[in-house]
Each structure stands twice: as C-alpha cells, then as structure tokens.
N, CA, C and O atoms as a printed pandas DataFrame, in Angstrom:
     atom_number atom_name residue_name chain_id  residue_number  x_coord  y_coord  z_coord
0              1         N          MET        A               1 -140.245  -50.572  167.763
1              2        CA          MET        A               1 -140.409  -49.424  168.340
2              3         C          MET        A               1 -140.859  -48.237  167.649
3              4         O          MET        A               1 -140.265  -47.766  166.679
4              5         N          ALA        A               2 -141.758  -47.828  168.082
5              6        CA          ALA        A               2 -142.455  -46.289  167.351
6              7         C          ALA        A               2 -141.252  -45.318  167.199
7              8         O          ALA        A               2 -140.391  -45.384  168.077
8              9         N          TYR        A               3 -141.065  -44.281  166.026
9             10        CA          TYR        A               3 -140.462  -43.096  165.907
10            11         C          TYR        A               3 -141.354  -42.120  165.870
11            12         O          TYR        A               3 -142.519  -42.222  165.486
12            13         N          THR        A               4 -140.756  -41.063  166.309
13            14        CA          THR        A               4 -141.852  -39.671  166.197
14            15         C          THR        A               4 -140.423  -39.039  164.975
15            16         O          THR        A               4 -139.228  -39.278  164.802
16            17         N          MET        A               5 -141.683  -37.977  164.259
17            18        CA          MET        A               5 -140.463  -37.198  163.208
18            19         C          MET        A               5 -139.434  -36.844  163.951
19            20         O          MET        A               5 -138.300  -37.063  163.525
20            21         N          SER        A               6 -139.648  -36.182  165.299
21            22        CA          SER        A               6 -138.640  -35.572  166.227
22            23         C          SER        A               6 -137.294  -36.309  166.238
23            24         O          SER        A               6 -136.221  -35.709  166.179
24            25         N          ASP        A               7 -137.394  -37.476  166.307
25            26        CA          ASP        A               7 -136.215  -38.385  166.492
26            27         C          ASP        A               7 -135.822  -38.738  165.187
27            28         O          ASP        A               7 -135.056  -39.700  165.133
28            29         N          THR        A               8 -136.162  -38.186  164.063
29            30        CA          THR        A               8 -136.036  -38.522  162.743
30            31         C          THR        A               8 -134.824  -37.230  162.346
31            32         O          THR        A               8 -134.846  -36.123  162.885
32            33         N          VAL        A               9 -133.774  -37.668  161.271
33            34        CA          VAL        A               9 -133.017  -36.852  160.364
34            35         C          VAL        A               9 -133.380  -37.007  159.127
35            36         O          VAL        A               9 -133.286  -38.129  158.629
36            37         N          LEU        A              10 -133.833  -36.001  158.427
37            38        CA          LEU        A              10 -133.903  -35.974  156.809
38            39         C          LEU        A              10 -132.873  -36.065  155.966
39            40         O          LEU        A              10 -131.986  -35.224  156.110
40            41         N          VAL        A              11 -132.766  -36.803  155.187
41            42        CA          VAL        A              11 -131.428  -36.494  153.974
42            43         C          VAL        A              11 -131.879  -35.997  152.948
43            44         O          VAL        A              11 -132.925  -36.481  152.515
44            45         N          VAL        A              12 -131.277  -34.928  152.256
45            46        CA          VAL        A              12 -131.961  -34.651  151.021
46            47         C          VAL        A              12 -130.649  -34.190  150.112
47            48         O          VAL        A              12 -129.832  -33.270  150.160
48            49         N          GLY        A              13 -130.905  -35.356  149.242
49            50        CA          GLY        A              13 -129.885  -35.691  148.180
50            51         C          GLY        A              13 -129.648  -35.416  147.080
51            52         O          GLY        A              13 -128.661  -35.583  146.362
52            53         N          ASN        A              14 -131.179  -34.707  146.864
53            54        CA          ASN        A              14 -131.132  -34.207  145.411
54            55         C          ASN        A              14 -131.692  -32.549  145.306
55            56         O          ASN        A              14 -131.640  -31.735  146.228
56            57         N          GLU        A              15 -132.145  -32.346  144.151
57            58        CA          GLU        A              15 -132.712  -30.792  144.411
58            59         C          GLU        A              15 -134.303  -31.024  144.072
59            60         O          GLU        A              15 -135.077  -30.125  143.742
60            61         N          GLY        A              16 -134.527  -31.973  144.174
61            62        CA          GLY        A              16 -136.188  -32.057  144.206
62            63         C          GLY        A              16 -136.622  -33.654  144.728
63            64         O          GLY        A              16 -135.914  -34.588  145.105
64            65         N          LEU        A              17 -138.007  -33.531  144.583
65            66        CA          LEU        A              17 -138.472  -34.744  145.207
66            67         C          LEU        A              17 -139.622  -35.271  144.231
67            68         O          LEU        A              17 -140.717  -34.878  143.828
68            69         N          GLY        A              18 -138.609  -36.601  144.038
69            70        CA          GLY        A              18 -139.595  -37.695  143.603
70            71         C          GLY        A              18 -138.826  -37.417  142.040
71            72         O          GLY        A              18 -137.686  -36.957  141.976
72            73         N          GLN        A              19 -139.619  -37.763  140.842
73            74        CA          GLN        A              19 -139.157  -37.730  139.285
74            75         C          GLN        A              19 -140.079  -36.691  138.361
75            76         O          GLN        A              19 -141.259  -36.597  138.022
76            77         N          GLY        A              20 -139.173  -36.166  138.214
77            78        CA          GLY        A              20 -140.044  -35.397  136.659
78            79         C          GLY        A              20 -139.384  -34.557  136.145
79            80         O          GLY        A              20 -138.189  -34.808  135.987
80            81         N          GLU        A              21 -139.927  -33.238  135.693
81            82        CA          GLU        A              21 -139.255  -32.029  135.817
82            83         C          GLU        A              21 -138.852  -31.325  136.777
83            84         O          GLU        A              21 -139.528  -31.116  137.785
84            85         N          PRO        A              22 -137.566  -30.826  136.553
85            86        CA          PRO        A              22 -136.939  -30.159  137.779
86            87         C          PRO        A              22 -137.763  -29.442  138.467
87            88         O          PRO        A              22 -137.959  -29.563  139.676
88            89         N          GLU        A              23 -138.352  -28.558  137.637
89            90        CA          GLU        A              23 -139.388  -27.131  138.416
90            91         C          GLU        A              23 -140.719  -27.654  139.503
91            92         O          GLU        A              23 -141.266  -27.125  140.471
92            93         N          LEU        A              24 -140.899  -28.985  138.764
93            94        CA          LEU        A              24 -141.935  -29.625  139.429
94            95         C          LEU        A              24 -141.169  -30.134  140.611
95            96         O          LEU        A              24 -141.240  -29.329  141.539
96            97         N          THR        A              25 -140.443  -31.226  140.898
97            98        CA          THR        A              25 -139.756  -31.464  141.748
98            99         C          THR        A              25 -139.595  -31.079  142.882
99           100         O          THR        A              25 -140.037  -31.508  143.948
100          101         N          ARG        A              26 -138.634  -29.853  142.530
101          102        CA          ARG        A              26 -138.413  -28.676  143.658
102          103         C          ARG        A              26 -139.653  -28.415  144.176
103          104         O          ARG        A              26 -139.876  -28.601  145.372
104          105         N          LYS        A              27 -140.708  -27.897  143.218
105          106        CA          LYS        A              27 -141.663  -27.549  143.898
106          107         C          LYS        A              27 -142.767  -28.451  144.826
107          108         O          LYS        A              27 -143.624  -28.226  145.681
108          109         N          VAL        A              28 -142.319  -29.360  144.262
109          110        CA          VAL        A              28 -142.914  -30.497  145.730
110          111         C          VAL        A              28 -142.035  -30.476  146.360
111          112         O          VAL        A              28 -142.286  -29.529  147.105
112          113         N          MET        A              29 -141.243  -30.797  146.599
113          114        CA          MET        A              29 -139.866  -30.798  147.926
114          115         C          MET        A              29 -139.902  -29.540  148.726
115          116         O          MET        A              29 -139.417  -29.712  149.844
116          117         N          ALA        A              30 -140.390  -28.141  148.467
117          118        CA          ALA        A              30 -140.807  -27.040  149.107
118          119         C          ALA        A              30 -142.125  -27.256  149.794
119          120         O          ALA        A              30 -142.171  -26.907  150.973
120          121         N          THR        A              31 -143.467  -27.899  149.123
121          122        CA          THR        A              31 -144.575  -28.362  149.482
122          123         C          THR        A              31 -144.198  -29.473  150.808
123          124         O          THR        A              31 -144.745  -29.389  151.907
124          125         N          TYR        A              32 -143.440  -30.227  150.547
125          126        CA          TYR        A              32 -143.218  -31.166  151.475
126          127         C          TYR        A              32 -142.720  -30.672  153.002
127          128         O          TYR        A              32 -143.033  -30.937  154.163
128          129         N          PHE        A              33 -141.914  -29.938  152.428
129          130        CA          PHE        A              33 -141.533  -29.258  154.105
130          131         C          PHE        A              33 -142.564  -28.199  154.468
131          132         O          PHE        A              33 -142.780  -28.269  155.678
132          133         N          GLN        A              34 -143.225  -27.319  153.929
133          134        CA          GLN        A              34 -144.399  -26.735  154.295
134          135         C          GLN        A              34 -145.010  -27.407  155.107
135          136         O          GLN        A              34 -145.200  -27.202  156.305
136          137         N          THR        A              35 -145.430  -28.483  154.259
137          138        CA          THR        A              35 -146.587  -29.568  155.091
138          139         C          THR        A              35 -146.249  -30.062  156.462
139          140         O          THR        A              35 -146.929  -30.151  157.484
140          141         N          LEU        A              36 -144.965  -30.366  156.182
141          142        CA          LEU        A              36 -144.442  -31.001  157.690
142          143         C          LEU        A              36 -144.875  -29.722  158.970
143          144         O          LEU        A              36 -145.441  -30.011  160.024
144          145         N          LEU        A              37 -144.468  -28.342  158.582
145          146        CA          LEU        A              37 -144.470  -27.513  159.441
146          147         C          LEU        A              37 -146.142  -27.238  160.010
147          148         O          LEU        A              37 -146.338  -26.687  161.094
148          149         N          GLU        A              38 -147.260  -27.695  159.136
149          150        CA          GLU        A              38 -148.608  -27.188  159.063
150          151         C          GLU        A              38 -149.091  -28.371  160.044
151          152         O          GLU        A              38 -149.965  -28.164  160.885
152          153         N          LEU        A              39 -148.430  -29.702  159.878
153          154        CA          LEU        A              39 -148.451  -30.521  160.847
154          155         C          LEU        A              39 -148.260  -30.895  162.304
155          156         O          LEU        A              39 -148.915  -31.590  163.080
156          157         N          GLY        A              40 -146.623  -29.876  162.459
157          158        CA          GLY        A              40 -146.118  -29.734  163.544
158          159         C          GLY        A              40 -145.589  -31.187  163.947
159          160         O          GLY        A              40 -145.447  -31.744  165.035
160          161         N          GLN        A              41 -145.338  -31.603  162.530
161          162        CA          GLN        A              41 -143.960  -32.902  162.444
162          163         C          GLN        A              41 -143.062  -32.401  162.295
163          164         O          GLN        A              41 -142.962  -32.176  161.089
164          165         N          LEU        A              42 -142.050  -31.953  162.941
165          166        CA          LEU        A              42 -140.861  -31.625  162.252
166          167         C          LEU        A              42 -139.594  -32.282  163.028
167          168         O          LEU        A              42 -139.362  -32.373  164.234
168          169         N          PRO        A              43 -138.784  -32.751  161.769
169          170        CA          PRO        A              43 -138.011  -33.687  162.231
170          171         C          PRO        A              43 -136.356  -32.804  163.293
171          172         O          PRO        A              43 -136.258  -31.590  163.477
172          173         N          ARG        A              44 -135.423  -33.765  163.741
173          174        CA          ARG        A              44 -134.448  -33.067  164.515
174          175         C          ARG        A              44 -133.511  -32.510  163.711
175          176         O          ARG        A              44 -132.890  -31.579  164.225
176          177         N          ALA        A              45 -133.188  -32.846  162.450
177          178        CA          ALA        A              45 -132.622  -31.959  161.473
178          179         C          ALA        A              45 -132.447  -32.571  160.039
179          180         O          ALA        A              45 -132.785  -33.675  159.612
180          181         N          VAL        A              46 -131.882  -31.628  159.490
181          182        CA          VAL        A              46 -132.415  -32.118  157.983
182          183         C          VAL        A              46 -130.780  -31.404  157.339
183          184         O          VAL        A              46 -130.227  -30.306  157.408
184          185         N          VAL        A              47 -130.447  -32.829  156.681
185          186        CA          VAL        A              47 -128.954  -32.591  156.117
186          187         C          VAL        A              47 -129.073  -32.427  154.954
187          188         O          VAL        A              47 -129.922  -33.175  154.470
188          189         N          PHE        A              48 -128.411  -31.515  153.988
189          190        CA          PHE        A              48 -128.148  -31.585  152.416
190          191         C          PHE        A              48 -127.054  -31.970  152.098
191          192         O          PHE        A              48 -126.160  -31.481  152.788
192          193         N          TYR        A              49 -126.689  -32.752  151.219
193          194        CA          TYR        A              49 -125.575  -32.706  150.285
194          195         C          TYR        A              49 -125.632  -32.992  148.618
195          196         O          TYR        A              49 -126.736  -33.125  148.089
196          197         N          THR        A              50 -124.804  -33.052  148.079
197          198        CA          THR        A              50 -125.073  -33.032  146.423
198          199         C          THR        A              50 -125.635  -32.188  145.914
199          200         O          THR        A              50 -125.305  -31.039  146.208
200          201         N          ALA        A              51 -126.681  -32.403  144.972
201          202        CA          ALA        A              51 -127.467  -31.576  144.559
202          203         C          ALA        A              51 -128.329  -31.012  145.425
203          204         O          ALA        A              51 -128.837  -29.911  145.215
204          205         N          GLY        A              52 -128.505  -31.558  146.225
205          206        CA          GLY        A              52 -129.629  -31.390  147.777
206          207         C          GLY        A              52 -129.338  -30.084  148.359
207          208         O          GLY        A              52 -130.228  -29.700  149.117
208          209         N          VAL        A              53 -128.357  -29.299  148.224
209          210        CA          VAL        A              53 -127.909  -28.676  148.490
210          211         C          VAL        A              53 -128.329  -27.294  147.793
211          212         O          VAL        A              53 -128.063  -26.171  148.221
212          213         N          LYS        A              54 -128.769  -27.491  147.077
213          214        CA          LYS        A              54 -129.841  -26.167  146.155
214          215         C          LYS        A              54 -130.745  -26.094  146.599
215          216         O          LYS        A              54 -131.621  -25.581  145.903
216          217         N          MET        A              55 -131.126  -26.537  147.992
217          218        CA          MET        A              55 -132.787  -26.461  148.469
218          219         C          MET        A              55 -132.489  -25.451  149.398
219          220         O          MET        A              55 -133.477  -24.852  149.823
220          221         N          VAL        A              56 -131.153  -25.020  149.921
221          222        CA          VAL        A              56 -130.568  -23.901  150.902
222          223         C          VAL        A              56 -130.563  -22.719  150.018
223          224         O          VAL        A              56 -130.935  -21.730  150.649
224          225         N          ALA        A              57 -130.295  -22.477  148.860
225          226        CA          ALA        A              57 -129.756  -21.593  148.264
226          227         C          ALA        A              57 -130.939  -20.143  147.974
227          228         O          ALA        A              57 -132.148  -20.255  148.181
228          229         N          ASP        A              58 -130.553  -19.383  147.679
229          230        CA          ASP        A              58 -131.381  -18.222  148.164
230          231         C          ASP        A              58 -132.691  -18.381  146.478
231          232         O          ASP        A              58 -133.490  -17.454  146.339
232          233         N          ASP        A              59 -132.702  -18.878  146.031
233          234        CA          ASP        A              59 -133.662  -18.863  144.973
234          235         C          ASP        A              59 -134.269  -20.355  144.889
235          236         O          ASP        A              59 -134.739  -20.851  143.865
236          237         N          SER        A              60 -134.150  -21.144  146.470
237          238        CA          SER        A              60 -134.980  -22.290  146.061
238          239         C          SER        A              60 -136.272  -22.230  146.681
239          240         O          SER        A              60 -136.359  -21.648  147.762
240          241         N          PRO        A              61 -137.338  -22.772  146.132
241          242        CA          PRO        A              61 -138.830  -22.731  146.502
242          243         C          PRO        A              61 -138.914  -23.098  147.855
243          244         O          PRO        A              61 -140.042  -23.174  148.343
244          245         N          ALA        A              62 -137.904  -23.347  148.574
245          246        CA          ALA        A              62 -137.817  -24.018  149.827
246          247         C          ALA        A              62 -137.374  -23.221  151.087
247          248         O          ALA        A              62 -137.400  -23.531  152.278
248          249         N          VAL        A              63 -136.952  -22.074  150.433
249          250        CA          VAL        A              63 -136.467  -21.368  151.653
250          251         C          VAL        A              63 -137.369  -20.850  152.867
251          252         O          VAL        A              63 -136.936  -20.858  154.020
252          253         N          SER        A              64 -138.567  -20.429  152.560
253          254        CA          SER        A              64 -139.533  -19.995  153.094
254          255         C          SER        A              64 -139.907  -21.043  154.627
255          256         O          SER        A              64 -140.092  -20.807  155.821
256          257         N          ALA        A              65 -139.884  -21.959  153.967
257          258        CA          ALA        A              65 -140.482  -23.289  154.865
258          259         C          ALA        A              65 -139.571  -23.694  155.996
259          260         O          ALA        A              65 -139.712  -23.968  157.188
260          261         N          LEU        A              66 -138.013  -23.575  154.640
261          262        CA          LEU        A              66 -137.114  -24.123  155.748
262          263         C          LEU        A              66 -136.624  -23.057  156.991
263          264         O          LEU        A              66 -136.181  -23.324  158.108
264          265         N          SER        A              67 -136.876  -21.789  156.362
265          266        CA          SER        A              67 -136.311  -20.885  157.269
266          267         C          SER        A              67 -137.342  -20.761  158.409
267          268         O          SER        A              67 -136.781  -20.394  159.442
268          269         N          ALA        A              68 -138.691  -20.951  158.557
269          270        CA          ALA        A              68 -139.340  -21.500  159.752
270          271         C          ALA        A              68 -139.296  -22.860  160.284
271          272         O          ALA        A              68 -139.651  -23.037  161.449
272          273         N          MET        A              69 -138.941  -23.745  159.640
273          274        CA          MET        A              69 -138.365  -24.986  160.521
274          275         C          MET        A              69 -137.110  -24.903  160.927
275          276         O          MET        A              69 -136.539  -25.946  161.245
276          277         N          ALA        A              70 -136.545  -23.873  160.988
277          278        CA          ALA        A              70 -135.011  -23.671  161.598
278          279         C          ALA        A              70 -135.561  -22.552  162.786
279          280         O          ALA        A              70 -135.006  -22.527  163.884
280          281         N          SER        A              71 -136.410  -21.866  162.546
281          282        CA          SER        A              71 -136.945  -20.627  163.920
282          283         C          SER        A              71 -137.477  -21.784  164.944
283          284         O          SER        A              71 -137.424  -21.658  166.167
284          285         N          ALA        A              72 -138.030  -23.001  164.224
285          286        CA          ALA        A              72 -138.576  -23.648  165.169
286          287         C          ALA        A              72 -137.670  -24.765  166.326
287          288         O          ALA        A              72 -137.881  -25.541  167.258
288          289         N          GLY        A              73 -136.423  -24.129  165.395
289          290        CA          GLY        A              73 -135.590  -25.474  166.025
290          291         C          GLY        A              73 -134.829  -26.644  165.151
291          292         O          GLY        A              73 -133.939  -27.301  165.690
292          293         N          VAL        A              74 -135.091  -26.809  164.204
293          294        CA          VAL        A              74 -134.700  -27.533  163.291
294          295         C          VAL        A              74 -133.488  -27.479  163.135
295          296         O          VAL        A              74 -133.182  -26.342  162.775
296          297         N          LEU        A              75 -132.387  -28.323  163.248
297          298        CA          LEU        A              75 -131.072  -28.001  162.651
298          299         C          LEU        A              75 -131.081  -28.484  161.303
299          300         O          LEU        A              75 -131.515  -29.550  160.866
300          301         N          LEU        A              76 -130.568  -27.592  160.754
301          302        CA          LEU        A              76 -130.259  -27.701  158.682
302          303         C          LEU        A              76 -128.868  -27.404  158.800
303          304         O          LEU        A              76 -128.368  -26.407  159.321
304          305         N          VAL        A              77 -128.119  -28.673  158.097
305          306        CA          VAL        A              77 -126.803  -28.330  157.673
306          307         C          VAL        A              77 -126.925  -28.915  156.492
307          308         O          VAL        A              77 -127.618  -29.888  156.192
308          309         N          ALA        A              78 -125.791  -27.885  155.435
309          310        CA          ALA        A              78 -125.402  -28.307  154.184
310          311         C          ALA        A              78 -124.218  -28.211  154.080
311          312         O          ALA        A              78 -123.487  -27.362  154.591
312          313         N          CYS        A              79 -123.858  -29.362  153.190
313          314        CA          CYS        A              79 -122.369  -30.069  152.898
314          315         C          CYS        A              79 -121.425  -28.948  152.136
315          316         O          CYS        A              79 -121.773  -28.626  150.999
316          317         N          ARG        A              80 -120.168  -28.298  152.745
317          318        CA          ARG        A              80 -119.221  -27.566  152.410
318          319         C          ARG        A              80 -118.859  -27.641  151.022
319          320         O          ARG        A              80 -118.955  -26.713  150.219
320          321         N          THR        A              81 -118.383  -28.950  150.755
321          322        CA          THR        A              81 -117.931  -29.191  149.681
322          323         C          THR        A              81 -118.926  -29.264  148.442
323          324         O          THR        A              81 -118.782  -28.878  147.282
324          325         N          CYS        A              82 -120.023  -29.915  149.112
325          326        CA          CYS        A              82 -120.935  -29.728  147.774
326          327         C          CYS        A              82 -121.466  -28.021  147.374
327          328         O          CYS        A              82 -121.403  -27.648  146.202
328          329         N          LEU        A              83 -121.894  -27.231  148.299
329          330        CA          LEU        A              83 -121.775  -25.645  147.734
330          331         C          LEU        A              83 -120.691  -25.145  147.270
331          332         O          LEU        A              83 -120.752  -24.148  146.550
332          333         N          GLU        A              84 -119.635  -25.663  147.548
333          334        CA          GLU        A              84 -118.546  -24.814  146.928
334          335         C          GLU        A              84 -118.709  -25.472  145.267
335          336         O          GLU        A              84 -118.724  -24.731  144.284
336          337         N          TYR        A              85 -118.813  -26.827  145.190
337          338        CA          TYR        A              85 -118.923  -27.444  144.054
338          339         C          TYR        A              85 -119.922  -26.411  143.305
339          340         O          TYR        A              85 -119.464  -25.871  142.298
340          341         N          TYR        A              86 -121.250  -26.082  143.701
341          342        CA          TYR        A              86 -122.197  -25.993  142.863
342          343         C          TYR        A              86 -121.740  -24.193  142.961
343          344         O          TYR        A              86 -122.306  -23.432  142.176
344          345         N          ASP        A              87 -121.086  -23.835  143.592
345          346        CA          ASP        A              87 -120.685  -21.938  143.557
346          347         C          ASP        A              87 -121.584  -21.366  144.286
347          348         O          ASP        A              87 -121.928  -20.221  143.992
348          349         N          LEU        A              88 -122.215  -22.096  145.497
349          350        CA          LEU        A              88 -123.262  -21.873  146.261
350          351         C          LEU        A              88 -122.906  -21.439  147.695
351          352         O          LEU        A              88 -123.790  -21.198  148.518
352          353         N          MET        A              89 -121.551  -21.343  147.986
353          354        CA          MET        A              89 -121.642  -20.711  149.002
354          355         C          MET        A              89 -121.876  -18.964  149.978
355          356         O          MET        A              89 -121.927  -18.519  151.125
356          357         N          ASN        A              90 -121.966  -18.440  148.251
357          358        CA          ASN        A              90 -122.682  -16.873  148.979
358          359         C          ASN        A              90 -123.892  -16.665  148.876
359          360         O          ASN        A              90 -124.432  -15.575  149.062
360          361         N          ARG        A              91 -124.772  -18.322  148.381
361          362        CA          ARG        A              91 -125.910  -17.723  148.170
362          363         C          ARG        A              91 -126.848  -18.711  149.260
363          364         O          ARG        A              91 -128.056  -18.913  149.134
364          365         N          VAL        A              92 -126.121  -19.169  150.166
365          366        CA          VAL        A              92 -126.748  -19.773  151.500
366          367         C          VAL        A              92 -127.772  -18.810  151.672
367          368         O          VAL        A              92 -127.600  -17.600  151.525
368          369         N          ALA        A              93 -129.040  -19.457  152.044
369          370        CA          ALA        A              93 -130.228  -18.233  152.571
370          371         C          ALA        A              93 -130.755  -19.088  153.652
371          372         O          ALA        A              93 -131.681  -18.556  154.264
372          373         N          VAL        A              94 -130.466  -20.105  154.000
373          374        CA          VAL        A              94 -131.345  -20.659  154.872
374          375         C          VAL        A              94 -130.089  -22.021  155.806
375          376         O          VAL        A              94 -129.555  -22.713  154.940
376          377         N          GLY        A              95 -129.701  -22.357  157.031
377          378        CA          GLY        A              95 -129.167  -23.542  157.360
378          379         C          GLY        A              95 -127.567  -23.170  158.101
379          380         O          GLY        A              95 -127.309  -22.049  158.537
380          381         N          ARG        A              96 -126.917  -23.942  158.126
381          382        CA          ARG        A              96 -125.096  -23.898  158.552
382          383         C          ARG        A              96 -124.937  -24.336  157.442
383          384         O          ARG        A              96 -125.688  -24.917  156.659
384          385         N          VAL        A              97 -123.605  -23.940  157.395
385          386        CA          VAL        A              97 -122.886  -24.955  156.289
386          387         C          VAL        A              97 -122.090  -25.982  157.412
387          388         O          VAL        A              97 -121.664  -25.739  158.541
388          389         N          GLY        A              98 -122.083  -26.905  156.811
389          390        CA          GLY        A              98 -121.277  -28.059  157.913
390          391         C          GLY        A              98 -120.181  -28.813  156.770
391          392         O          GLY        A              98 -119.590  -28.428  155.762
392          393         N          ASN        A              99 -120.276  -30.081  157.529
393          394        CA          ASN        A              99 -119.427  -30.828  156.719
394          395         C          ASN        A              99 -119.909  -32.423  156.799
395          396         O          ASN        A              99 -120.863  -32.885  157.425
396          397         N          MET        A             100 -119.089  -33.005  156.090
397          398        CA          MET        A             100 -119.635  -34.612  155.913
398          399         C          MET        A             100 -119.386  -35.384  157.767
399          400         O          MET        A             100 -120.134  -36.271  158.178
400          401         N          MET        A             101 -118.620  -35.001  158.327
401          402        CA          MET        A             101 -118.455  -35.654  159.796
402          403         C          MET        A             101 -119.564  -34.979  160.360
403          404         O          MET        A             101 -120.195  -35.578  161.230
404          405         N          GLN        A             102 -120.010  -33.540  159.935
405          406        CA          GLN        A             102 -121.370  -33.075  161.240
406          407         C          GLN        A             102 -122.455  -34.165  160.749
407          408         O          GLN        A             102 -123.314  -34.812  161.349
408          409         N          ILE        A             103 -122.021  -34.087  159.308
409          410        CA          ILE        A             103 -123.466  -34.676  158.825
410          411         C          ILE        A             103 -123.684  -36.388  159.268
411          412         O          ILE        A             103 -124.820  -36.823  159.460
412          413         N          ILE        A             104 -122.769  -37.045  159.365
413          414        CA          ILE        A             104 -123.044  -38.411  159.579
414          415         C          ILE        A             104 -122.853  -38.222  161.283
415          416         O          ILE        A             104 -122.441  -39.354  161.536
416          417         N          GLU        A             105 -122.873  -37.841  161.997
417          418        CA          GLU        A             105 -122.726  -37.638  163.243
418          419         C          GLU        A             105 -124.092  -37.493  163.488
419          420         O          GLU        A             105 -124.802  -38.410  163.901
420          421         N          LEU        A             106 -124.478  -36.359  163.242
421          422        CA          LEU        A             106 -126.273  -36.357  162.871
422          423         C          LEU        A             106 -127.138  -37.784  162.624
423          424         O          LEU        A             106 -127.810  -38.360  163.480
424          425         N          GLN        A             107 -126.956  -38.167  161.329
425          426        CA          GLN        A             107 -127.073  -39.860  160.805
426          427         C          GLN        A             107 -127.096  -40.652  162.086
427          428         O          GLN        A             107 -128.157  -41.000  162.602
428          429         N          THR        A             108 -125.780  -40.964  162.649
429          430        CA          THR        A             108 -125.286  -41.658  163.402
430          431         C          THR        A             108 -126.269  -41.633  164.514
431          432         O          THR        A             108 -126.958  -42.618  164.778
432          433         N          ALA        A             109 -126.350  -40.357  165.260
433          434        CA          ALA        A             109 -126.946  -40.417  166.543
434          435         C          ALA        A             109 -128.730  -40.487  166.626
435          436         O          ALA        A             109 -129.468  -40.368  167.604
436          437         N          SER        A             110 -128.948  -40.653  165.638
437          438        CA          SER        A             110 -130.691  -40.921  165.249
438          439         C          SER        A             110 -130.767  -41.678  165.369
439          440         O          SER        A             110 -129.894  -42.501  165.093
440          441         N          PRO        A             111 -132.339  -42.047  166.082
441          442        CA          PRO        A             111 -132.787  -43.474  165.474
442          443         C          PRO        A             111 -133.208  -43.836  164.342
443          444         O          PRO        A             111 -132.933  -44.978  163.973
444          445         N          LYS        A             112 -133.948  -43.009  163.533
445          446        CA          LYS        A             112 -134.661  -42.737  162.057
446          447         C          LYS        A             112 -133.866  -41.765  161.400
447          448         O          LYS        A             112 -133.552  -40.635  161.774
448          449         N          VAL        A             113 -133.519  -42.539  160.095
449          450        CA          VAL        A             113 -132.958  -41.395  159.181
450          451         C          VAL        A             113 -133.774  -41.589  157.509
451          452         O          VAL        A             113 -133.937  -42.610  156.841
452          453         N          VAL        A             114 -134.028  -40.657  157.328
453          454        CA          VAL        A             114 -134.747  -40.912  155.988
454          455         C          VAL        A             114 -134.758  -40.227  154.999
455          456         O          VAL        A             114 -135.146  -39.076  154.800
456          457         N          THR        A             115 -134.384  -40.857  154.470
457          458        CA          THR        A             115 -133.709  -40.076  152.931
458          459         C          THR        A             115 -135.007  -39.487  151.267
459          460         O          THR        A             115 -135.633  -40.183  150.468
460          461         N          LEU        A             116 -134.923  -38.410  151.373
461          462        CA          LEU        A             116 -135.724  -38.298  150.565
462          463         C          LEU        A             116 -135.504  -38.061  149.152
463          464         O          LEU        A             116 -136.462  -37.960  148.386
C-alpha cells in the first residue's frame, strides 16, 4: 500500500536532524521542514518530544517553516512535560502544547509514522 505524506505523522525527538555539530543539525532540520513546504508534501501532524521540543521554541531556526506548515493545516504538538523540563513553556513560538496521550493518539491513528 502506498502512503502519501498527508497520511504521515512526523516524530521529532531530537534538537536537530542527523549527527554532527548542534548548530548544523538544527539548520538541517529547519531545511527539511522548509523543503517539505516547497514540495507541497505536508504531513498530517508533527509531534515533538524530549529535546525535539526545542524546535518549537522562539530561537529555533525551524520556527518560520513550522509556522507556515501550521498555517497550511499541519497539526504541531509539543510535549508539555518536555517543555517544562527544558524550561521552554514561555518560549513556545509555534504549535500547541500537548501531552503524551495526544501524541500517542496521533501516532496510532496514522497509517505511517516517520521518526526524524
């Protein structure tokens, strides 16, 4: 069975994409989201937990692309526990604050889950 990106939930559990210097991996993650926008390949949702919640903070290089994705209807959910752990509750720039139950519900309702 072939799935489209609109059938997909992306899971972001890291502050960046790939291995390397933190600044580079954060930039690559932002580029990944921007490229999805440019290609018109938008996922159903993007969920953020552990260090991945840093991607929705006001100093994230991904905020612009993520904001555009949210405006296009992509659901963005960041784990409250993780935001609290990293003291980012007051710095969430995009998406909504959720909990692990909501994240798991999105994952189990989606035919395809991709972990970045």
